[in-house]
N, C-alpha and C positions, 0 to 999 in steps of 0.2 A: 602540343596543345592540350591533349587529354591529361597529361601530367600536371600542367599548369592549372587546369580546372579543378583537379583533385586537390592540389595544394591550396588553392583559393578556398575551396569548400571546407577543408580541414581548418584553415586559419579562421574562417568565419565561425565554425563550430567551437573552436577553442575560445574565441572572444565572447561568444554568447554564453558559454559555459562559465567562464571566469566571472562575468557580471552576475550571473545567477548564484554562483557559489558565494560571492561577497554578500549579496542581498540576503540569501538564506542563512548564511552564517550570522549576520547581524541579528536577524529575527530569532534564530535559535539561542544565541547568547543572551538575548534580552528576556527570555522566558524562563522563569525561575522554577517552574513546576515540571520540567521535563528532563531531568538528569537521567541518564540511562543506567541500568543496573550494572554493577561492576562485573558480574559473571558473563554478561553479554556485550558490554560496551567496548572492550578491547581498547583501541586508541581513544575512545570517547569517554573513558573513565572519568567520573566526576572529579573536578579539581585539577585534572592533568592537562598540560598544554598539548594541543593537537598538532602533530607534525604533518604537513601536507605531503611529505615524502612517503609517509606510511599509509596514506589514504588511497583507496581506489578512486580513480577519477570520477567525478560526479557527486561526491559526498557534499551535502549542503553545509557541513560544519567545518570545511577546510579553512584553516587559518584562525579558527575561533577557539576560545577556551570555555569548555562547558561548565556552567555554574553548578556548584554542589547544592543538592537539596536534601535535607534530612528525610530518611525513609519514614514511612507511616507505619504505625503499629496498629493492626486491625485484629479484632477477635475472630477466631474461626467460627463461621456460621454453623448452625445445625442444619445441614443440607437437606435432611429428610423432612424437616418442618417448613422449608421455604415454600412459599406460594408463588411459583414462577408461571408466567404466561407462555413462555417459549415451548415449542413442541420438541425441540432437540437442544440438549445442553451437554457440553463436554468441558470439564475443568481439569487441567493438568499442571504438573510442575514444568515450568518452561525449560529448565536445564536437563532434567532426566526423562521427561515424558511420563512420569508416574501419574496414574489417574487418581484424582481426588474426589470427583463426583461426575456422574453421567446420567443422562436421561435420553433414551431413544437415539443414542449417538451414531448408530449405524443405519438409521432410516434415511432413505433418499429424500432430499428436499430441493426445492428450487434455490439456487445459490445467490441470486441477485448479484450485486457488485463485489461480493467476496471472490467471485471469479477472477477479478483483476489481480489477485495475488499470483495465480498461476500464469496469467498473461505476462506479468512483470518477470517472473522467474524464467519463463520461456524466451522472452525477448532478449534478455541479457545473455543468453547462450550464443546469440548470433550477431549482436550489435554492441557498440561501445557508447558510453555516456556522451562522448564529444561528437559523435556522428550527427550530421545535420539532416533533418527531414524537411522536405518541401511538401506542404499540405495540399492534398488533392480534394476534389469535390466529394469523392467517396468517403473521405475521412470526416467530413463536417456533418454535424447533427443539428436537428431543430432545437434551438435553446429553450423553447417553450415546453417541448415534449420530453427532452432527455437532459440528464446531468452533463455538464460540459465544462471545459476550461476556457472556452471562448476563441477557438481557432477558426480561421478563415482561409479560403482558398488562396494559395500563393504565399502564406506565412512560411517562414523558415524557423525551425526550433530544434534544439538539441534533444537527443534521446533522454538525457538527464532531466530536462525540463518537462518532457512528455511524461516521465515517471512521476514527477511532482504533480502534474496535472491529472495523472491517473489516480493517485492516492488522495490528494487533498480534496478537490471538489468532486472526485470520482468521475472524471471526465470520460464519457463514452467516445468523444472525438479523439482523445489521447489514446484510448484503447484501439480504435480503428487505425490510427496512424502507426502505432507500434506494430500491430499485426500485419498491416500491409508492407511496411518497410522491412521488417524482419522476414516476412514471408517471401519477399523478392529474393532473398539470399538462400532460400531453401530449394532443394532439388524437387523436381516433379513437373512433368509436361502435361498439359491439358487441364491443369488446375489453376485457379486464380490464386494469387499470393496469400490472400486472407484464408482461403480454404487449406492451403498448405500449412499455414501457421496454426490453424485450429487442430489439424492432425498432429502437429508437433506439441501443442498444448496437452493433448491426451497422452502422447508418448511421455512427456515430462511428468504428468500426474502418475502414470503407471510406474515410471522409474523411481518415483518417491515412495511408492507403496499406497497410493490413493486408489484402492481396488474397487470402490463402489461409486466413483465419480466419473462423470462424462460431460464434455463441453462441446457446444455447437456454435458459440460465438465468443468473442474476446471481451465483451462488455458485461455480460451477465444478464442481459435482457431475457425475459421469460421466453422459452422456446421448448418445443417438444424434444424430450431426450436430454435436456440439460439438467443435471442433478449433481448434488454433492451430499456428503454426510458430515456431521459435526466432527466425527473422528478423523475423516480424511482431511478436513480443513486444518485441524490441529497439526497435521504432518506438514502441510504446505506452509503454515505460519512459522513453524520452527525452522524451515528452510529459509524463509524470508529473513527471520531475525538473525540468521547466521551469515547473511550477505551484507558486507560492509557498505555497499552502495544503497541498499534498500532500508536497512535498519534506521538510519537517521531520518530518512524521508518520512516514514510513517509516524515519527514522533513530533514533527513540527506542526504547530497550529495554523500558521500563516506563512506565505512565501511570495516573493515577487520574481517573475521570470520575464526575460527579455525575448521578444519575438521580432525577427527580422523580416525583410521583404518590403514590398511597396508600402505597406501599412505598418511600419515598424512602431513598436509600442512596448510598454511594460504592463504585464497582466498581474494583478493582485489576486491571490488565491487563498481561500479559507478552508481548513479541514472540516469535513462533515462530522468528524468524530468528536462529539461533545464531551466524551469521557477524558479527553486530553486536558480539560480544565481541572481534573482531579489530580491532586498530588500523588505521585507514584505510578501513574499511567503513562506508558511510553509507546502506545500504538493500539490497534493496528488498522482496522477497516470496518466501515459500515456497509450496509446494502439494504435496499428496499425496492420491491416490486409487488404487483398485485398477487402473484402466485407465491412469492417467498415470504411476504409479510415483512416485519422488521428483523434485520439480521445485524449482528455485531460481534466482532472479535476484539477482545481486549487483552493487552499485555500489561501486567500490573505487578509491582513488587512492594513488599513490606520488609521490615527488618528480619522477619522469620522466613519468608518464602518469596518465590518469584513464579508467577502463574500466568497461564494463558486460558482465557475463557472464550468458548465458542457458543454463540447463542443464535439459533435459527427459528424462524416462524414465531416471533414474539409479537405481542400486542403492545408492549412497552419495554423496549430493549434496555433503556438506561435504568429503569427501575429494577428490571431483572438482574442487570449487571451489578448494581449496587448491593442487592440482596445477596447475590452469589459470592461477591468479593468481600462482604462485610463492611461496606463503605457507607457512611452516613450521607444522606442527601445534602447538597450544599444549601445553606440557609438563603432565603430570598434577600436581595439587597435592601438595606435599611433606608 
């Protein structure tokens, strides 16, 4: 009987995953401004047919052909002359890690939802994209008070779709569910699963070399002792961009995910990262809290370079990003 239940759960997970892969692939194919850089894309190289046999399960581009987009040529800004509002800035070459510009990059800051990068990296060490999670009351958040993907108690959703909900709408409910579900697979008596997961988040950060960061929750909500540095976040971002399951997710502007359970439905999700509307941008994450201010991590490529910009404590993250990357602001619609 136990084997039958496990087989049934796996079958449900695969069915939910296949639906979301098809929906996300259609979305990704139809967006002309999100071709991935050739040195990071691997099987997602612009213009190349994507073979599902070469993709890690859970990739939202499975079965699609990524449309080619001409790279943008941007002049190199005079970084010293930039008037940026951000407290911490770190700009690096995405492939080599070479530093192009920095400002207070090692100062500890509240991370806001940039935390979710480490949440995703940690979860994927212990769960599979096709695993099915049944949402519990502890996972659900107040939709008025917190960012969310719209989960309800009793919903069934795959890990892959929780990751989509984690990155696109920056869902705290997705972060809670991932932390609980993965935490249940971690050893440790006397600790709740989420607490075991948070301990593993810090172990993940340490193993990556994030020496000045510390996490106390999986969502990035303001909390005593929860800090990151712009330098450390650049390390986490490079790890994310090297993961074939996560790289495509952070590049898509919208997606549809299927939720099972008594209230089965399709949830439409929109990415909070407005920079994805800019040609050449292929990720990565926003974050905003009272303590953190406006935070933004951007992956951006031109014909000359491929860069990652980490912006923390900004008053206007998108203006800062455009200045830093030498991108002209989009003209207002006529």
